[in-house]
MIKEZA-617820 format. One record per residue: z, x, y of N, C-alpha, C in turn; residue in one letter. Coordinates in pm, whole numbers, padded with zeros to 5 digits, always signed. Atoms other than C-alpha are relative to their C-alpha. Layout:
! MIKEZA-617820
ZXYZXYZXYa ...
***
This chain:
! MIKEZA-617820
-00079-00034+00099+11910+12462+17720-00020+00153-00027x +00032-00135+00039+11743+12798+17681+00029+00095+00096x -00032-00087-00111+11793+12945+18024+00145-00014+00041x -00148+00008-00043+12143+13038+18160+00006-00087+00116x -00018+00096-00099+12290+12754+18369+00105+00049+00087x -00116-00013-00102+12509+12785+18679+00116-00053-00067x -00123+00036+00069+12875+12734+18597+00022-00149+00016x -00041+00145-00024+12905+12393+18747-00104-00074-00080x +00097+00062+00084+12576+12280+18568+00034+00012-00162x -00025-00026+00134+12692+12436+18240+00126-00080-00043x -00104+00087+00017+13021+12247+18275-00041-00153-00020x +00036+00131+00007+12862+11931+18333-00077-00022-00126x +00079+00003+00126+12610+11983+18041+00086-00005-00107x -00100-00007+00110+12908+12064+17808+00073-00133-00012x -00068+00130-00016+13087+11752+17925-00097-00104-00065x +00096+00091+00051+12782+11537+17859-00016+00016-00139x +00034-00016+00142+12722+11697+17508+00135-00045-00078x -00113+00034+00057+13089+11660+17419+00012-00151-00041x -00004+00167-00013+13064+11272+17486-00126-00064-00070x +00112+00072+00075+12740+11215+17287+00042-00011-00146x -00024+00028+00148+12766+11055+16947-00091+00092-00095x +00104-00073+00095+12621+11312+16704+00008+00145+00039x +00024-00143-00001+12505+11671+16702-00135+00041+00088x +00117-00045-00094+12280+11825+16996-00020+00136-00054x +00028-00122+00071+12093+12117+16859-00147+00045+00050x +00132-00080-00022+11806+12373+16912-00037+00036-00148x +00047-00052+00132+11603+12439+16588-00142+00069-00001x +00104-00099-00022+11338+12714+16558-00053+00014-00145x +00067-00023+00124+11067+12732+16282-00099+00125+00036x +00076-00112-00013+10919+13080+16269-00117+00006-00072x +00128-00002+00068+10558+13163+16161+00010+00021-00152x -00009-00035+00132+10678+13327+15835+00099-00124-00084x -00074+00111+00055+10877+12991+15755+00155+00004+00010x -00135-00015-00020+11223+13114+15845+00034-00085+00111x -00060+00084-00103+11448+12896+16057+00128+00046+00051x -00130-00034-00049+11738+12930+16288+00036-00100+00104x -00058+00095-00098+11967+12736+16510+00056+00061+00108x -00057-00066-00122+11993+12882+16859+00118-00068+00069x -00123+00073-00052+12229+12611+16963+00036-00108-00080x -00062+00103+00066+12454+12380+16793+00119-00052+00083x -00122+00048-00081+12707+12152+16992+00116-00008-00102x -00136+00005+00094+13071+12083+16885+00002-00097-00103x +00012+00108+00100+12968+11787+16681-00038+00027-00123x +00059-00047+00124+12822+11999+16413+00102-00033-00132x -00093+00011+00125+13147+11999+16183+00030-00135-00037x -00030+00164+00027+13222+11627+16229-00115-00071-00076x +00116+00076+00063+12856+11535+16133-00047+00059-00144x +00036-00064+00117+12772+11798+15861+00100+00061-00076x -00111-00062+00082+13097+11936+15756+00002+00136+00001x +00020-00159+00005+13010+12298+15846+00019+00022+00155x +00005-00037-00144+13109+12468+16171-00121+00058+00056x +00122-00025-00039+12858+12546+16409-00034+00148-00030x +00046-00134+00026+12897+12931+16366-00043+00039-00137x +00048-00017+00150+12853+12903+15977-00152-00031-00004x +00156+00032+00002+12517+12712+16029-00082+00094+00071x +00073-00098-00069+12408+12946+16300-00046+00116-00085x -00006-00119+00087+12489+13245+16062-00099-00032-00129x +00062+00033+00121+12341+13067+15760-00086-00125+00012x +00072+00131-00056+12058+12818+15897-00061-00072-00139x +00049+00068+00116+11921+12757+15545+00073-00107-00085x -00082+00092+00062+12222+12558+15446-00024-00144+00035x +00025+00145-00030+12105+12269+15634-00104-00076-00109x +00093+00053+00115+11827+12228+15390+00069-00032-00135x -00051+00008+00117+12060+12266+15111+00093-00131+00013x -00077+00141-00019+12278+11969+15232-00085-00117-00020x +00072+00110+00015+11985+11734+15222-00016-00026-00156x +00014+00036+00149+11975+11555+14883-00150+00024-00050x +00146-00061+00032+11681+11702+14672-00104-00106-00008x +00119+00101-00011+11492+11367+14649-00041-00033+00129x +00032+00011-00147+11481+11366+15024-00063+00115+00068x +00033-00131-00066+11393+11727+15092-00157+00016+00030x +00165-00009-00017+11005+11691+15044-00035-00076+00130x +00038+00091-00120+10995+11404+15316+00046+00072+00119x -00051-00085-00108+11210+11632+15543-00091+00101+00048x +00089-00131-00009+10978+11947+15510-00126-00066+00042x +00153+00050-00034+10650+11738+15538+00010-00043+00136x -00009+00066-00150+10779+11546+15866+00017+00119+00110x -00010-00115-00104+10889+11895+16018-00145+00069+00016x +00136-00075-00002+10558+12047+15938-00098-00075+00070x +00083+00085-00078+10366+11750+16076+00021+00007+00139x -00048-00010-00151+10565+11769+16398-00056+00138+00051x +00055-00124-00022+10493+12146+16409-00145+00012+00027x +00133-00029+00003+10119+12131+16353-00040-00077+00135x +00059+00083-00102+10058+11846+16609+00093-00007+00126x -00087+00000-00114+10352+11920+16847+00049-00149+00050x -00022+00132-00015+10446+11558+16822+00165-00014-00024x -00168+00018+00047+10828+11420+16813+00018-00001-00144x -00057-00010+00142+11010+11473+16509+00106-00093-00012x -00090+00111+00032+11186+11172+16383+00021-00006-00151x -00011-00001+00149+11337+11186+16032+00126-00072-00036x -00124+00050+00056+11598+10992+15837+00021+00025-00141x -00020-00031+00134+11749+11098+15523+00151+00041-00041x -00149+00011+00048+12069+11147+15305+00045+00150-00017x -00048-00140+00034+12278+11469+15299+00124-00019-00074x -00114-00002+00072+12576+11567+15085+00104+00074+00087x -00103-00075-00074+12892+11663+15276+00109+00054-00117x -00101-00046+00098+13098+11873+15039+00143-00009+00047x -00150+00011-00062+13395+11875+15271+00068-00124-00022x -00042+00124-00003+13415+11510+15267-00033-00073-00140x +00023+00057+00126+13284+11461+14902-00090-00146+00014x +00065+00113-00034+13040+11197+15041-00140+00009+00031x +00138+00010-00045+12674+11109+15115-00007-00075+00133x +00029+00060-00127+12569+11047+15475-00156-00037+00027x +00132+00029-00033+12255+10885+15606-00001+00072+00166x +00012-00051-00131+12150+11094+15917-00145-00022+00065x +00139+00011-00075+11860+11065+16186+00010+00105+00082x +00017-00097-00110+11727+11339+16378-00120-00026+00080x +00093+00013-00091+11510+11307+16684-00016+00127+00085x +00015-00140-00106+11374+11608+16873-00153+00003+00036x +00128-00033-00068+11088+11725+17086-00041+00131-00027x +00038-00137+00034+10887+12021+16978-00060+00086+00123x +00071-00090-00094+10773+12316+17201-00039+00122-00062x +00056-00128+00051+10546+12594+17107+00039+00120+00080x -00052-00121-00067+10698+12925+17180-00113+00107+00013x +00119-00090-00031+10481+13225+17305-00034+00064-00133x +00055-00061+00105+10273+13378+17051-00099+00104+00026x +00111-00099-00027+10035+13693+17020-00121-00069-00019x +00146+00058-00007+09670+13609+17072-00048+00010-00167x +00055+00019+00137+09517+13495+16752+00103-00035-00121x -00104+00017+00106+09844+13430+16571+00076-00134+00050x -00077+00127-00022+10045+13120+16520+00146+00047+00043x -00117-00039-00035+10369+13127+16698+00112-00088-00047x -00106+00085+00035+10705+12976+16659+00006-00147+00070x -00008+00134-00067+10797+12609+16726+00154-00032+00005x -00132+00033-00024+11131+12512+16874+00021-00147+00025x -00052+00142-00036+11279+12156+16870+00137+00003+00052x -00126+00028-00055+11547+12030+17089+00031-00157-00022x -00032+00135+00030+11716+11700+16992+00131-00016-00036x -00137+00043+00038+12005+11516+16844-00010-00051-00130x -00030+00075+00115+12139+11426+16499+00100-00107+00013x -00106+00097+00001+12327+11106+16454+00024-00048-00158x -00041+00067+00136+12517+10950+16152-00048-00153+00008x +00053+00134+00008+12339+10619+16072+00036-00066-00134x -00060+00051+00117+12544+10555+15754+00019-00139+00003x -00043+00132-00012+12689+10238+15890-00127-00112+00010x +00115+00082-00007+12350+10092+15982-00076-00020-00129x +00063-00006+00126+12201+10192+15655+00077-00087-00109x -00092+00071+00086+12496+10024+15469-00026-00164+00032x +00012+00141-00043+12435+09701+15674-00119-00046-00049x +00148+00030+00059+12061+09713+15585+00009-00027-00138x -00021+00013+00143+12151+09753+15216+00064-00127-00029x -00052+00130+00025+12390+09467+15226-00083-00116+00008x +00088+00096-00039+12135+09246+15396-00107+00002-00121x +00100-00013+00086+11875+09359+15145+00051-00056-00129x -00053+00057+00107+12109+09281+14858+00030-00134+00001x -00026+00138-00012+12207+08956+15001-00137-00088-00015x +00118+00068-00001+11852+08851+15037-00058+00005-00154x +00031+00002+00139+11775+08970+14675+00081-00104-00090x -00070+00092+00054+12075+08768+14551-00037-00143+00021x +00052+00140-00053+11959+08462+14758-00113-00036-00073x +00151+00029+00059+11595+08483+14605+00030-00021-00149x -00017+00023+00158+11753+08522+14250+00084-00140-00016x -00066+00142+00021+11981+08212+14305-00101-00109+00033x +00098+00095-00001+11681+08015+14446-00100-00025-00101x +00077-00001+00097+11474+08122+14164+00067-00079-00120x -00081+00081+00106+11755+07989+13924+00012-00147+00029x +00008+00153-00039+11791+07662+14108-00111-00067-00023x +00115+00056+00027+11427+07593+14100-00011-00012-00148x +00006+00001+00152+11435+07667+13715+00080-00102-00058x -00091+00103+00032+11738+07443+13669-00066-00139+00037x +00073+00115-00057+11566+07163+13874-00117-00041-00091x +00117+00027+00096+11245+07193+13662+00049-00054-00128x -00054+00037+00131+11460+07175+13338+00038-00155+00020x -00066+00151-00012+11637+06861+13466-00126-00102+00023x +00104+00094-00024+11308+06706+13587-00064-00023-00138x +00062+00002+00130+11158+06769+13242+00080-00104-00093x -00069+00095+00085+11449+06605+13066+00014-00128+00045x +00003+00127-00043+11471+06321+13290-00143-00091-00017x +00124+00051+00021+11090+06256+13262-00005-00053-00152x +00013+00044+00141+11123+06257+12885+00087-00113-00012x -00088+00115+00044+11418+06010+12883-00061-00126+00058x +00052+00113-00072+11238+05787+13141-00116-00053-00104x +00117+00042+00081+10922+05791+12920+00037-00060-00121x -00051+00045+00136+11091+05760+12582+00091-00111-00015x -00104+00107+00002+11387+05547+12651-00045-00129+00079x +00032+00117-00070+11296+05345+12939-00143-00067-00025x +00143+00052+00026+10926+05313+12867+00008-00073-00119x +00001+00076+00121+10998+05217+12510+00062-00145+00004x -00068+00126-00016+11246+04955+12615-00080-00107+00073x +00076+00093-00077+10997+04810+12868-00101-00057-00074x +00098+00034+00090+10743+04795+12599+00041-00111-00092x -00065+00095+00092+10973+04604+12371+00029-00134+00066x -00030+00118-00095+11062+04364+12656-00138-00082+00013x +00125+00061-00017+10699+04303+12717-00044-00082-00131x +00035+00069+00129+10639+04220+12353+00079-00123-00041x -00088+00115+00004+10939+03981+12353-00053-00116+00092x +00046+00096-00100+10823+03792+12656-00128-00060-00044x +00132+00065+00056+10469+03760+12500+00042-00108-00115x -00010+00068+00115+10615+03618+12172+00073-00143+00058x -00062+00108-00066+10848+03380+12391-00081-00097+00060x +00106+00078-00064+10553+03272+12590-00086-00090-00077x +00078+00078+00093+10373+03157+12292+00078-00116-00061x -00089+00109+00056+10671+02938+12182+00058-00101+00102x -00057+00084-00101+10733+02765+12510-00057-00139-00014x +00074+00139+00016+10664+02383+12517-00098-00011+00094x +00110+00016-00089+10348+02283+12657+00020-00104+00105x -00030+00093-00092+10503+02006+12864+00091+00056+00111x -00069-00072-00097+10695+02275+13071-00070+00101+00057x +00106-00106-00054+10426+02478+13256+00081+00086+00108x -00073-00089-00090+10689+02607+13508+00056+00103-00081x -00052-00107+00078+10845+02801+13221-00075+00100-00032x +00095-00103+00039+10536+02962+13129-00048+00080+00125x +00018-00080-00122+10471+03052+13492+00117+00109+00038x -00109-00094-00021+10809+03221+13501-00016+00125-00102x +00020-00102+00090+10729+03407+13174-00110+00107+00052x +00116-00096-00048+10400+03532+13317+00054+00092+00097x -00027-00081-00099+10572+03633+13630+00095+00118-00050x -00084-00112+00056+10842+03841+13425-00099+00095-00072x +00095-00087+00075+10546+03979+13218-00075+00097+00099x +00048-00088-00106+10375+04097+13546+00094+00100+00042x -00092-00088-00051+10692+04240+13666+00028+00111-00089x -00025-00119+00095+10736+04444+13352-00110+00085-00006x +00116-00103-00018+10384+04582+13390+00010+00081+00120x -00018-00081-00133+10461+04692+13742+00101+00106-00015x -00114-00085+00015+10769+04854+13614-00046+00096-00091x +00067-00109+00093+10584+05033+13335-00077+00093+00078x +00081-00095-00081+10339+05169+13591+00084+00087+00080x -00093-00100-00068+10626+05290+13800+00069+00095-00072x -00057-00106+00084+10789+05450+13521-00108+00107-00040x +00091-00087+00049+10465+05617+13422-00019+00088+00137x +00035-00080-00117+10404+05735+13785+00105+00097+00030x -00132-00089-00025+10775+05865+13835-00004+00110-00109x -00009-00086+00113+10747+06049+13491-00117+00111+00027x +00083-00087-00040+10434+06205+13601+00042+00096+00113x -00052-00086-00111+10576+06325+13929+00102+00096-00038x -00102-00097+00049+10881+06479+13745-00049+00108-00060x +00068-00093+00106+10673+06656+13490-00123-00035-00058x +00133+00042+00055+10302+06609+13444-00031+00045-00134x +00032-00054+00140+10236+06638+13065-00109+00069-00012x +00121-00090+00002+09904+06800+13154+00036+00136+00007x -00036-00146+00013+10092+07123+13182+00007+00035-00152x +00004-00048+00131+10135+07128+12818-00140+00055-00033x +00129-00044+00037+09755+07184+12802-00054+00109+00084x +00033-00122-00080+09758+07489+13046-00016-00024+00137x -00002+00021-00134+09748+07544+13406-00127-00050+00052x +00147+00036-00032+09366+07492+13434-00004-00159-00003x +00007+00143+00009+09393+07135+13290+00094-00084+00108x -00089+00068-00093+09702+07068+13512-00051-00015+00135x +00054-00002-00127+09535+07169+13830-00116-00087+00009x +00126+00093+00010+09214+06970+13742+00069-00140+00016x -00047+00121-00010+09428+06674+13699+00060-00032+00137x -00048+00030-00139+09613+06707+14030-00111+00001+00112x +00110+00005-00124+09285+06765+14229-00058-00157-00013x +00054+00152+00005+09164+06411+14084+00099-00092+00064x -00093+00084-00064+09494+06258+14173+00009-00006+00153x +00012-00021-00161+09468+06408+14533-00123-00084+00052x +00111+00070-00050+09124+06277+14572+00005-00160-00003x -00011+00141+00000+09208+05931+14465+00104-00046+00086x -00107+00038-00083+09533+05900+14648-00028+00026+00154x -00004-00041-00141+09433+06073+14981-00143-00025+00048x +00119+00012-00045+09061+06037+14992-00081+00123+00041x +00041-00130-00066+08989+06405+15076-00088+00059-00134x +00089-00067+00098+08699+06567+14872+00062+00125-00043x -00067-00105+00034+08795+06842+14659-00098+00088-00095x +00081-00066+00090+08592+07118+14488+00074+00112-00074x -00068-00108+00074+08772+07310+14211-00081+00079-00090x +00074-00089+00071+08620+07608+14070+00081+00109-00073x -00065-00108+00094+08736+07846+13787-00110+00037-00114x +00083-00053+00112+08561+08072+13535+00084+00024-00128x -00091-00019+00097+08848+08068+13301+00050-00129-00080x -00043+00102+00077+08947+07831+13019+00150-00035+00017x -00125+00021-00026+09305+07902+13066+00059+00143+00041x -00062-00112-00031+09538+08173+13173+00145+00041-00065x -00118-00024+00081+09827+08365+13004+00128-00012+00102x -00117+00021-00092+10127+08219+13205+00092-00069-00092x -00102+00039+00048+10460+08144+13085+00037-00152+00038x -00027+00131-00037+10590+07781+13100+00065-00011+00146x -00078-00002-00134+10819+07869+13399-00097+00039+00114x +00094-00054-00093+10536+08052+13583-00110-00121+00035x +00101+00098-00008+10292+07760+13511+00045-00104+00095x -00048+00113-00092+10522+07488+13666+00015+00035+00133x -00025-00044-00130+10615+07703+13952-00127+00014+00090x +00129-00001-00056+10241+07771+14027-00062-00136+00041x +00044+00126-00017+10166+07405+13992+00066-00074+00112x -00066+00041-00114+10432+07325+14246-00036+00032+00145x +00067-00063-00142+10308+07556+14499-00132-00072+00034x +00123+00067-00014+09962+07391+14444+00025-00137+00068x -00032+00125-00056+10118+07048+14502+00035-00005+00145x -00045-00009-00131+10291+07157+14810-00108+00023+00099x +00119-00047-00079+09968+07317+14954-00094-00139+00031x +00080+00137-00025+09787+06977+14897+00064-00087+00092x -00063+00094-00076+10063+06784+15049-00004+00046+00159x +00018-00048-00146+10054+07012+15374-00128-00037+00045x +00124+00026-00052+09685+06961+15396-00011-00160+00022x +00005+00139-00023+09721+06564+15369+00066-00019+00119x -00082+00052-00098+09996+06555+15618-00050+00053+00134x +00039-00078-00135+09863+06814+15889-00132+00060+00033x +00133-00072-00014+09518+06954+15830-00096-00093+00073x +00102+00071-00034+09316+06657+15927-00151+00037-00068x +00133-00077+00050+09065+06793+15679-00099-00114-00070x +00088+00091+00075+08761+06627+15485-00040+00067-00121x +00041-00088+00123+08725+06886+15226+00097+00114-00042x -00072-00098+00051+08921+07116+15009-00061+00089-00098x +00063-00092+00114+08792+07413+14808+00104+00078-00065x -00097-00063+00099+09007+07542+14520-00066+00095-00079x +00057-00107+00072+08939+07868+14359+00109+00055-00086x -00088-00035+00074+09126+07974+14053-00059+00116-00097x +00073-00118+00060+09029+08330+13911+00093+00099-00045x -00075-00128+00047+09148+08657+13759-00034+00112+00088x +00018-00119-00075+09190+08962+13980+00086+00122-00065x -00054-00103+00086+09262+09244+13727+00111-00078-00077x -00111+00045+00081+09604+09168+13592+00073-00104+00056x -00057+00103-00071+09669+08903+13836-00074-00134+00000x +00074+00120-00036+09600+08530+13885-00009-00026+00134x +00025+00022-00144+09443+08450+14219-00031-00149+00012x +00050+00127-00041+09456+08092+14359-00013-00031+00134x +00037+00009-00144+09297+08006+14687-00017-00152+00015x +00022+00135-00033+09320+07670+14871-00056-00014+00137x +00057-00018-00150+09104+07647+15177-00041-00142+00044x +00041+00124-00035+09060+07334+15382-00091+00009+00144x +00092-00012-00136+08814+07263+15680+00073-00083+00100x -00050+00073-00109+09064+07104+15893+00025+00073+00133x -00012-00060-00127+09223+07185+16227+00107+00127+00006x -00110-00083+00001+09479+07452+16121-00038+00119+00040x +00063-00132-00054+09252+07754+16212+00100+00113-00042x -00085-00107+00029+09493+07976+16017+00148-00016+00044x -00151+00041-00020+09880+07956+16004+00069+00143+00013x -00074-00148-00012+10071+08279+16138+00112+00006-00098x -00112-00016+00113+10326+08414+15886+00121-00029+00077x -00122+00015-00052+10585+08368+16151+00038-00147+00007x -00014+00156+00006+10531+07991+16134+00076-00032-00119x -00067+00032+00116+10695+07992+15798+00151-00018+00037x -00136+00012-00037+11033+08032+15964+00039-00104+00110x -00018+00108-00115+10990+07768+16233+00063-00115-00059x -00055+00141+00059+11195+07423+16213-00098-00074-00065x +00092+00093+00050+11027+07191+15984-00091+00065-00093x +00102-00079+00080+10831+07459+15790+00060+00022-00145x -00055-00004+00130+11030+07388+15468-00096+00033-00107x +00094+00004+00114+10719+07342+15258-00052+00128-00004x +00066-00129-00010+10566+07684+15360+00100+00098-00044x -00114-00082+00048+10908+07856+15300+00024-00008-00150x -00020+00041+00149+10937+07681+14955-00122+00062-00078x +00108-00044+00072+10583+07787+14865+00006+00164-00013x +00004-00148-00004+10640+08163+14970+00111+00036-00099x -00138-00048+00101+10993+08184+14789-00043-00023-00143x +00041+00023+00143+10836+08037+14468-00096+00119-00027x +00100-00095+00048+10553+08292+14488+00088+00143-00021x -00085-00105+00021+10810+08569+14528+00083+00002-00113x -00078+00015+00118+11029+08451+14250-00088+00028-00124x +00084-00021+00107+10714+08476+14029-00044+00151+00000x +00033-00150-00005+10692+08850+14144-00146+00001+00064x +00120+00015-00052+10376+08744+14347+00007-00005+00141x +00003+00005-00145+10271+08703+14704-00078-00141+00052x +00090+00125-00060+10145+08401+14923-00032+00047+00152x +00056-00011-00144+09927+08451+15238-00063-00105+00056x +00068+00103-00087+09804+08243+15500-00095+00059+00093x +00107-00048-00089+09484+08292+15685-00094-00101+00052x +00109+00090-00031+09200+08138+15860-00120+00002-00120x +00091+00032+00106+08959+07974+15612-00158+00047+00067x +00123-00036-00051+08593+08108+15637-00077-00101+00078x +00066+00112-00078+08467+07771+15782+00091-00055+00103x -00096+00055-00071+08767+07712+15990+00110-00057-00086x -00095+00045+00084+09083+07547+15882+00094+00106-00042x -00112-00101+00061+09350+07727+15666-00017+00019-00142x +00014-00030+00128+09336+07909+15362+00142+00068-00054x -00112-00053+00061+09636+07966+15132-00037+00069-00119x +00032-00090+00110+09610+08253+14873+00132+00041-00068x -00121-00058+00077+09865+08315+14589-00042+00080-00106x +00034-00101+00119+09865+08593+14356+00135+00035-00078x -00105-00032+00100+10094+08637+14052-00047+00068-00119x +00040-00078+00105+10106+08860+13770-00028-00092-00132x +00014+00080+00115+09977+08723+13444+00100+00065-00108x -00091-00034+00123+10193+08736+13120-00060+00118-00076x +00067-00109+00102+09950+08955+12934-00116+00049+00082x +00095-00056-00061+09690+09203+13061-00139-00069-00062x +00127+00045+00040+09332+09076+13030-00088+00104-00079x +00058-00112+00076+09146+09271+12751-00136+00041+00065x 
***
């Protein structure tokens, strides 16, 4: 591009440049910090809103096009490329006064050190192409906004589900539980008044009484599943209760360790963390083939850190596995953690198996 080309090669070169999407350019940074554009293709005005002749005469206007908040990154990336003579790749926003619009552009170029005097730094010249990436950036922004809206909707749905679970649990406990207790008392009273010469009636009454007992137990179990009342006593008490339930139901030994009496969590954060913990234990019971689970609940600065490590056959679960078919539990845990403004990570446990770590911000800073 710097040397004179034979006419046929020059014609071919110009034809190629004219059909390229964007602006082909040469850019020179002198030792004193001044800049110039030795070459600008015909795409200059279409991309930057300035004729090539104008920008060649006033090269500083390119920097003026860049939005103020993006200029530092532009200059830093240019200097880094000049110092190391590595390819220059930068994306940023420019204001096109002619169009009264902001564009996202990408410039890619290769640096070349120009001849310099002995002992003195020389100029650097880049040759490359600038392209308009506004459409791609807009698509990225729409995807990002869509994901944020979906996450917000997911969090709202989970909150509504928990509210409904709490309402149903209370109605089951208060209404259904109270009615069943009254039925049990009535059956006991009737049983005492049955004639002694009709033992089959007493057998029926005893059967109904045992059926009521089983129903009361089922109501109690369902109510606990919907919304454990231990959450009213704090997250530590709730997790301790869940650990004991898990040991009794599944038969896997658990070691629960915490140095805190309780943590500053809002009710919504506490129930969400509790559900993540339940899902983690469910995954262990279904898939890990573990004989031991170590749970640690601690404070890490202004964050709560919950780790669940098993000694099973998981050997760590890759982050990509969260998106595989059937991994709804892992995705649910991750989404709940994000909804709390926190993170969930999966890794290999120190003794083998899998470790799940959840970090969320506490409601109040620790004194």
